[in-house]
C-alpha positions in Angstrom: 0.0 -0.1 0.2 1.3 3.4 -0.9 1.7 5.9 2.2 -0.7 8.0 0.5 -3.4 5.3 0.8 -2.4 4.3 4.3 -2.9 7.7 5.3 -6.4 7.9 3.8 -7.3 4.5 5.5 -6.2 5.8 8.8 -8.0 8.9 8.5 -11.3 7.2 7.6 -10.9 5.1 10.6 -10.4 8.0 12.8 -13.8 9.5 11.6 -15.2 6.6 13.0 -13.1 6.4 16.2 -11.9 10.1 16.7 -10.9 9.2 20.5 -8.7 6.1 19.5 -5.2 7.4 20.9 -3.3 4.4 19.6 -4.8 4.7 16.2 -4.2 8.5 16.0 -0.6 7.9 17.3 0.0 5.5 14.4 -1.5 8.0 11.9 1.1 10.7 13.2 4.1 8.1 12.9 3.0 7.1 9.3 3.0 10.9 8.5 6.3 11.3 10.0 7.9 8.2 7.8 6.3 9.9 4.9 8.0 13.3 5.7 4.5 15.2 5.9 6.0 17.2 9.0 3.5 19.6 9.6 0.5 17.2 9.4 2.6 14.7 11.6 3.0 17.5 14.2 -0.5 18.4 14.1 -1.5 14.6 14.7 1.1 14.2 17.6 -0.4 17.1 19.2 -4.0 16.1 19.2 -2.9 12.6 20.4 -1.4 14.2 23.5 -4.1 16.3 24.0 -6.5 13.3 24.0 -4.2 11.6 26.4 -1.4 10.3 24.7 1.5 9.1 26.7 5.4 9.0 26.3 5.6 7.5 23.1 3.4 10.3 21.5 5.8 12.9 22.9 8.8 11.3 21.8 7.2 11.2 18.5 6.5 15.0 18.6 10.1 15.4 19.4 11.3 13.6 16.4 9.3 15.8 14.3 10.4 18.9 15.9 13.9 17.5 15.0 13.2 16.6 11.4 11.5 20.0 11.3 14.9 21.7 12.3 13.2 23.0 15.5 15.9 22.0 17.7 14.9 23.8 20.7 11.7 22.6 21.2 12.9 19.0 20.2 15.6 19.4 23.0 13.2 20.4 25.8 10.8 17.4 24.8 13.6 14.8 24.9 15.2 16.0 28.0 12.0 15.7 29.8 11.6 12.4 28.3 14.8 10.6 29.3 13.3 9.8 32.7 10.1 8.3 31.6 9.4 4.6 29.9 11.0 5.8 26.7 14.5 6.8 28.4 16.6 4.8 26.2 14.9 6.0 22.8 14.9 9.6 24.1 18.5 9.1 25.1 19.1 8.4 21.3 17.1 11.0 20.1 19.0 13.4 22.6 22.2 12.5 21.1 21.0 13.2 17.7 19.7 16.7 18.7 23.1 17.3 20.4 24.9 16.5 17.4 22.8 19.0 15.2 23.8 21.4 17.7 27.3 20.8 17.6 27.6 19.3 21.0 29.6 16.2 20.1 31.0 15.3 23.6 27.4 15.3 25.2 25.9 13.7 22.2 28.4 10.8 22.6 27.4 10.3 26.2 23.8 10.5 25.4 24.3 7.7 22.8 26.3 5.5 25.3 23.6 6.0 27.7 21.0 5.0 25.3 22.9 1.6 24.2 23.5 0.9 27.9 19.7 0.9 28.3 18.8 -1.0 25.1 21.5 -2.7 23.2 19.0 -3.0 20.4 19.4 0.5 19.7 23.0 0.6 18.7 23.6 2.3 15.3 26.8 1.7 13.9 26.7 4.7 11.3 25.8 7.2 14.2 28.2 5.8 16.4 30.9 6.3 13.8 29.7 10.2 13.3 30.2 10.2 17.0 33.7 8.6 16.9 32.5 6.1 19.7 34.7 3.1 19.6 34.0 -0.3 21.0 35.6 0.2 24.3 33.3 3.3 24.9 30.2 0.9 24.5 28.5 -0.5 27.4 28.6 -4.2 28.6 26.7 -6.3 26.0 23.8 -8.0 27.4 25.2 -11.4 26.1 28.4 -11.4 27.9 28.2 -14.0 30.5 29.2 -13.0 34.0 32.2 -15.9 33.9 33.4 -14.6 30.5 36.8 -12.6 30.7 38.0 -10.0 28.3 39.4 -11.5 25.1 42.9 -11.5 24.6 44.1 -8.8 22.0 47.5 -8.6 20.2 47.5 -4.9 20.8 46.8 -3.0 24.0 43.7 -0.8 23.8 44.4 2.8 23.4 41.9 5.0 25.5 41.1 8.4 24.9 42.8 10.6 27.6 40.4 11.4 30.5 39.6 15.0 31.0 42.0 16.5 33.6 40.8 18.3 36.6 40.3 22.3 35.7 39.3 25.5 37.6 35.7 26.4 37.6 35.3 30.0 36.3 31.9 30.7 38.1 30.7 30.9 41.7 27.5 31.3 43.5 27.2 34.9 42.5 26.6 33.6 38.8 23.7 31.5 40.0 20.4 33.3 40.2 18.2 32.5 43.2 18.5 29.1 44.9 19.5 30.8 48.1 18.6 28.0 50.4 20.3 25.7 48.3 23.5 27.5 48.4 23.4 27.9 52.1 23.2 24.0 52.4 26.0 23.5 50.0 27.9 26.3 52.1 27.5 24.5 55.4 28.5 21.0 54.0 31.5 22.1 51.6 32.4 25.8 51.5 32.7 26.6 55.4 34.6 23.4 56.6 37.5 24.3 54.0 37.3 28.1 55.2 37.2 27.3 58.9 38.8 23.9 59.3 39.8 24.5 62.8 36.3 25.5 64.0 34.6 22.5 62.1 37.5 20.0 63.4 36.8 20.8 66.9 33.3 19.1 66.2 34.7 16.4 64.3 33.6 17.7 60.9 36.1 17.6 58.0 36.0 18.7 54.6 34.7 16.3 52.2 31.7 14.1 51.7 28.9 13.7 49.5 25.7 15.7 48.1 23.1 14.5 45.9 21.2 16.8 43.8 18.2 16.1 42.2 15.2 17.8 40.3 13.5 18.0 37.1 15.4 18.1 34.0 17.2 21.5 33.0 16.9 23.0 36.3 20.7 23.7 36.8 22.1 20.9 38.7 25.3 20.6 36.9 25.7 24.2 36.9 25.1 24.8 40.5 27.8 21.9 41.0 30.5 23.6 39.0 29.5 26.8 40.8 30.5 25.2 44.0 33.7 24.4 42.9 34.4 28.1 42.0 33.1 28.9 45.3 35.9 27.2 47.1 38.5 27.9 44.2 38.9 24.1 43.8 39.4 21.8 41.0 36.4 20.6 39.2 36.0 17.1 37.4 33.0 16.1 35.6 32.7 12.4 34.9 30.3 11.2 32.3 28.9 7.7 32.0 30.7 7.2 29.1 34.0 7.5 31.0 32.9 4.8 33.6 31.1 2.2 31.5 33.5 -0.3 29.9 33.1 -3.4 27.7 34.8 -5.9 29.6 34.3 -7.3 32.9 36.2 -5.1 35.9 36.7 -2.4 33.0 34.0 -0.1 34.5 35.2 -0.4 38.2 38.6 0.2 37.3 37.7 3.5 35.5 35.4 4.5 38.4 38.3 4.2 40.6 40.4 6.0 38.3 38.1 9.1 38.3 38.3 8.8 42.2 42.2 8.8 42.1 42.4 11.7 39.9 40.0 13.8 42.2 42.3 12.8 45.3 45.4 13.9 43.3 44.0 17.2 42.9 42.4 17.7 46.2 40.8 20.0 47.3 38.5 18.8 44.4 35.0 18.8 43.3 34.3 15.4 41.7 30.7 15.6 39.9 28.7 12.7 38.7 25.9 13.3 36.3 23.0 10.8 35.9 24.4 9.0 39.0 21.2 6.6 38.9 23.2 5.3 35.8 26.0 4.3 37.9 24.3 3.5 41.2 21.0 1.8 40.3 19.3 0.2 42.8 20.5 -3.3 43.0 17.3 -4.8 43.5 16.4 -3.7 40.2 19.2 -4.8 38.1 19.5 -8.3 36.7 23.3 -8.5 35.9 26.0 -9.2 38.3 28.2 -6.6 36.2 26.0 -3.4 37.1 25.5 -4.6 40.7 29.3 -4.9 41.3 29.8 -1.4 39.7 27.4 0.0 42.5 29.6 -2.0 44.9 32.4 -0.3 43.7 31.0 3.1 43.9 30.2 2.7 47.6 33.6 1.5 48.2 35.2 4.7 46.8 32.7 7.0 48.4 33.7 5.2 51.8 37.5 5.6 51.1 38.1 1.9 51.8 41.4 1.8 49.8 42.5 5.6 49.9 41.5 8.7 51.8 38.8 11.1 50.3 40.0 14.0 52.7 39.3 17.1 50.4 37.2 15.4 47.7 33.9 16.5 47.7 31.7 14.3 45.7 28.4 15.9 44.0 26.1 13.9 41.9 23.0 14.7 40.1 19.8 12.9 39.1 16.4 13.4 37.6 15.5 10.0 39.3 16.4 9.6 42.9 13.7 6.9 43.2 16.0 4.7 41.2 19.1 5.3 43.3 20.5 2.7 45.6 19.5 3.4 49.1 22.9 2.4 50.4 24.4 5.6 48.5 22.3 7.8 51.0 23.8 6.6 54.1 25.9 8.8 56.6 29.4 9.3 55.0 28.1 8.8 51.3 25.5 11.2 49.8 24.3 12.0 53.2 22.6 15.3 52.1 20.0 15.0 49.3 19.0 18.4 48.2 15.9 19.1 45.9 16.8 21.5 43.1 13.6 22.8 42.0 12.6 24.7 38.9 14.1 28.4 39.1 12.1 30.7 41.1 11.1 34.2 39.8 14.6 35.8 40.6 16.0 33.0 38.9 14.0 33.3 36.1 14.6 37.0 35.6 18.3 36.1 35.7 18.4 33.3 33.3 16.3 35.4 30.7 18.7 38.1 31.2 21.4 36.1 30.3 19.7 34.3 27.4 18.8 37.7 25.8 22.5 38.9 26.5 23.9 40.0 23.1 20.8 39.7 21.0 18.8 42.9 19.6 16.2 43.6 22.1 14.5 46.7 23.0 13.6 47.2 26.8 12.6 43.7 27.4 10.7 43.4 31.0 12.4 40.2 32.2 10.5 40.9 35.6 7.1 40.5 33.5 8.2 37.4 31.8 9.4 35.9 34.9 6.1 36.3 36.5 4.6 34.3 33.5 6.8 31.6 33.3 6.0 29.9 36.7 7.3 26.3 36.6 9.8 27.0 33.8 13.1 25.5 33.8 16.0 26.9 32.2 15.9 24.8 29.2 12.3 26.0 28.7 13.4 29.6 29.1 16.1 28.9 26.4 13.2 27.7 24.2 11.1 30.3 25.0 14.0 32.7 23.7 15.0 30.4 20.8 11.3 30.3 19.5 11.0 34.3 19.7 14.5 34.7 17.8 13.2 32.5 15.3 9.9 34.3 14.7 11.6 37.4 14.8 14.1 36.3 12.1 11.0 35.4 9.8 9.8 38.9 9.9 13.4 40.6 9.6 14.1 38.4 6.8 11.1 39.8 4.8 12.0 43.3 5.5 15.9 42.6 5.0 16.5 44.8 8.4 17.2 43.3 11.7 14.4 44.0 14.0 14.8 44.0 18.1 13.0 41.4 20.3 10.4 43.0 22.4 8.5 41.9 25.6 5.3 41.4 23.3 7.4 39.0 21.2 8.2 36.7 23.9 4.7 37.0 25.5 3.3 35.8 22.3 5.9 32.8 22.4 5.1 32.1 26.1 1.6 31.3 25.0 2.9 28.4 22.8 4.9 26.7 25.4 4.2 24.5 28.6 6.3 24.1 31.5 8.0 20.7 30.9 8.6 20.1 34.6 4.8 19.3 35.3 5.1 15.5 34.2 8.2 15.2 36.4 6.5 16.9 39.2 3.5 14.6 39.0 5.9 11.4 39.1 7.8 13.1 42.2 4.5 13.7 44.1 3.6 10.1 43.7 6.7 8.8 45.2 6.7 11.8 47.8 3.2 10.7 48.9 3.8 7.0 48.8 7.3 6.0 49.0 8.8 8.5 51.7 9.0 6.6 55.0 12.3 8.1 55.5 11.5 11.6 54.6 13.7 11.8 51.6 11.0 13.5 49.7 9.8 16.2 52.2 11.3 19.0 50.1 9.2 18.0 47.0 6.0 18.3 49.3 6.9 21.4 50.9 7.7 23.0 47.2 4.2 21.5 45.9 2.5 22.6 48.9 3.8 26.4 48.5 2.6 26.2 44.9 -0.9 25.5 45.6 
């Protein structure tokens, strides 16, 4: 059957059953495959409006990517990486990031996608990312008793990034005053006043786990922490840890801690810690459980002292992190990073608009109209407003400045992507919060009512 005939047949079926979400999503996917992008976008939007789930939102993100709407596609894909479409969303996110020229981050996302689902492996795409075999995750088919095969030549690994000095501090982070105070007490003050803290048996070091919706500045906050104490900063991606052979991932994790110990005082930052420290009761392979055990050992400083090593980690899914990681001496401080408040949103908008043709934009007004927006949402707001203004400017051949009205008009077309995460977090906070881990989420949601 020709694609046109298939589309016509699906439309006829929908005339008889307009609320059939699965059928409508199938029509949208058929339109996307036929490169009828505007129609596919309309059908995916209608599918979502009628109750379509994560697969429909993933399809819409794919339409955005195919249409060149990178900002919109990026926001949707980032929001989906913690849902049921996590593997596919990570693969899509890798493609988006490659289009944006962010090759290193795209490589990390591709590795994560194949880690979650080896069937998503794409040799051509991996080649574009310069991903070599030794950067891929452990194959599902590798039995626990199998050892790494013998090779004639030693494997040459890419050099791991060295510790670097952070160039930002808390002064560059808008809002988040309560969060910054907690980090100061845990990290900054023990370094600034070691004698006072030592009198109470407190030393510089330990771990903090930052969690919250995607795109809300967890990584930025970690980097600012290193700048606040003028310490070295090492960011570890999952592609730097996950190895192909038994024992390789544990060794690479140990190497990351050793680099931090040599550079102390140093902030060692792990993004997506749920990929490295997943709940052992939820994983099926011995290799993954052993990696979690290695992480626990490194945090405890079993073989080496962690004095002066400040371990920060971020996750969008704290409920998937092994409970043992939250015990005292490990990530004993778990901090909720909510969507930016009004002050932070105004500051973020100011940064995003800097250097762009603009005419007296009222960032305070916009901050008041973007409640619940993440930093990524605000970037999408600005990007889409710029694209709309560019279309007008191209017709006249003269660059026109952005105005507050332009951004307000775009704001009406964008929804905060943090809402779905908040629904999931609320469920965990209400029904799986025996230890009070998510009290901050409940407090935040209570203030927003």
